[in-house]
C-alpha positions, -999 to 999 in steps of 0.1 A, spaced: -651 32 580 -619 37 559 -636 66 541 -641 83 575 -605 78 584 -594 90 549 -615 122 553 -600 128 587 -564 125 573 -573 149 545 -589 174 569 -558 174 591 -536 182 561 -560 208 548 -562 225 582 -524 227 584 -522 240 549 -549 267 554 -535 275 588 -501 283 574 -516 302 544 -538 324 565 -511 327 592 -532 309 619 -504 284 624 -466 290 621 -453 268 594 -424 256 616 -446 250 647 -451 216 663 -489 220 656 -482 223 618 -457 195 618 -479 171 638 -510 179 617 -490 172 585 -473 140 599 -505 124 613 -527 134 583 -502 121 557 -494 90 577 -531 81 578 -534 86 541 -502 67 534 -514 37 553 -547 37 535 -530 40 502 -507 11 510 -537 -10 520 -554 -2 486 -522 -6 466 -524 30 453 -487 34 446 -487 70 434 -507 82 464 -485 61 487 -454 78 473 -469 112 478 -482 107 513 -453 85 524 -428 111 515 -450 138 530 -451 120 563 -414 113 563 -405 149 556 -429 160 584 -414 135 607 -379 148 599 -391 183 607 -405 171 640 -372 154 649 -352 184 638 -373 207 659 -372 184 689 -334 182 689 -332 220 684 -321 221 648 -337 249 628 -359 239 598 -364 258 566 -390 286 567 -425 277 555 -436 295 523 
């Protein structure tokens, strides 16, 4: 079951990445931020459970940065442009 959840988290991140690269999704949109936050949070939790420290660092920081972007957008503070 954890493999299914892991693939779901990865798919969310990949959809957000491809969406911004092909301009299907605005890099500063709620959709992009939510996809990045949820996908990376899922993978961070699974990495913590498996004690995969490097992967936890990557996905943990990714989820925190995405959460920061969501909070900034919610309170009306402009975030950096997506590249």
